[in-house]
Residue, then its C-alpha position, 0 to 999 in steps of 0.5 A: x503482464x502484471x495485474x494488480x487489484x486492490x480492495x479492502x478500503x472503507x470508512x473507519x473511526x480514529x483508532x480503528x484498523x483495516x486490512x487492504x488487499x492487493x491481488x496480483x499476477x505476473x512477475x511482480x518483483x519488489x512490491x509496495x504500498x503508496x497513498x495519495x491525498x488529492x493535490x499532494x504527491x503519492x507517498x510510499x509507505x511500505x515496501x516488500x522486497x527481500x525484507x519489509x520496510x515501512x516509512x517512518x510515517x506509519x512505522x509501528x502502525x502499518x505493515x505488509x503481510x502476504x498470502x503466497x499461496x493465493x498471490x495476495x499482498x496485504x497492508x495491515x493498518x492499525x491505529x488509524x488517524x484522520x491524517x491516514x485518509x487517502x487513496x491507497x495504491x499497490x505498486x509492482x516491479x521496481x525499475x528505479x533506485x528509490x523504493x519509496x518513490x512512485x517513479x520507481x514502479x512500473x505497474x499500479x493498481x486502481x486504488x482503494x479509498x480509506x477514510x478515517x473520521x475523528 
């Protein structure tokens, strides 16, 4: 059984940085970070497979790092802007063809809220 627990969200001012954590256990396979604003679809922003791939919307500002010893996947976020305000989710075990689609992942964490003020 896969378990995912996110942490590290909070409130920051525009231009600030945050590091989100996803503590994971089990056979996670490909993992990813998503975000969702109420009323909108969940957006894939970074994927960790053999390589790390970032969505165009966050390229150059966000990236994935990993603590292999302690099984923690991080999302390093810099240059945060108000439009980055969202609930951020960790996902695991790719079962579909599109790595940036929420429908392609079997397991999800509970989410952690990020709020960016101008």
